C-alpha positions in Angstrom: 14.4 2.9 -1.1 15.9 6.5 -1.0 12.8 8.5 -1.9 9.3 7.8 -0.6 6.3 7.0 -2.9 4.0 10.0 -3.5 0.8 10.4 -1.6 -2.0 9.0 -3.7 0.1 6.0 -5.0 -1.9 2.8 -5.3 0.1 -0.1 -3.6 -0.3 -3.6 -2.3 1.3 -5.4 0.6 4.0 -8.0 -0.3 1.8 -10.6 1.3 -1.0 -10.0 -1.2 0.1 -12.1 -4.1 -3.2 -12.9 -6.0 -3.5 -11.5 -9.5 -6.2 -9.0 -8.7 -4.0 -7.4 -6.0 -1.7 -6.1 -8.8 -3.9 -3.1 -9.3 -3.5 -2.2 -5.6 -5.3 -2.8 -2.3 -4.5 0.4 -0.6 -3.5 4.1 -1.2 -0.6 5.9 0.3 -1.8 8.8 2.6 1.4 9.8 4.2 5.2 8.9 4.3 7.5 9.2 7.3 11.1 8.6 7.3 13.6 7.6 6.3 14.1 5.1 9.1 17.6 4.1 10.3 17.8 1.4 7.6 16.8 3.7 4.8 13.2 2.4 4.6 10.0 4.6 4.9 6.9 4.0 6.8 3.7 4.6 4.8 0.3 5.4 6.4 -2.2 3.7 3.9 -5.9 3.4 3.5 -6.4 -0.3 3.1 -9.2 -2.8 2.7 -11.1 -3.9 5.8 -10.2 -7.6 5.1 -6.5 -7.9 4.2 -7.0 -11.3 2.5 -9.6 -10.2 0.0 -9.7 -7.9 -3.1 -11.1 -4.4 -2.7 -14.8 -4.0 -3.7 -18.2 -2.9 -2.4 -18.1 -5.7 0.2 -14.5 -4.9 1.2 -14.0 -1.1 1.1 -10.7 0.7 1.7 -11.6 2.3 5.0 -9.0 1.0 7.4 -5.9 3.2 8.1 -2.7 1.3 8.9 1.0 1.6 8.5 3.1 -0.4 6.2 7.0 -0.4 5.9 8.4 0.3 2.3 10.1 -3.0 2.5 6.6 -4.7 2.4 4.9 -2.2 0.0 4.8 -2.8 -3.8 3.6 0.0 -6.1 0.8 -0.9 -8.5 1.6 -0.6 -12.2 0.4 2.7 -13.7 -3.0 2.5 -15.1 -3.5 3.0 -18.8 
């Protein structure tokens, strides 16, 4: 990936393959890079429980870093 995803982009981790994850399980807060391999590091606001969909009982309150090779943008809403 040559350009980073914009801040505010809804994303999911490549390990999150269930259908509800397609709308995103995290939001990009920051991008750093590019790394020596051309990838980017994204600081994201993700769900507390990685294995469950976002919701009132699983809020997106955990900051973590995901590499762009493991980050999938959610389809645009609408």
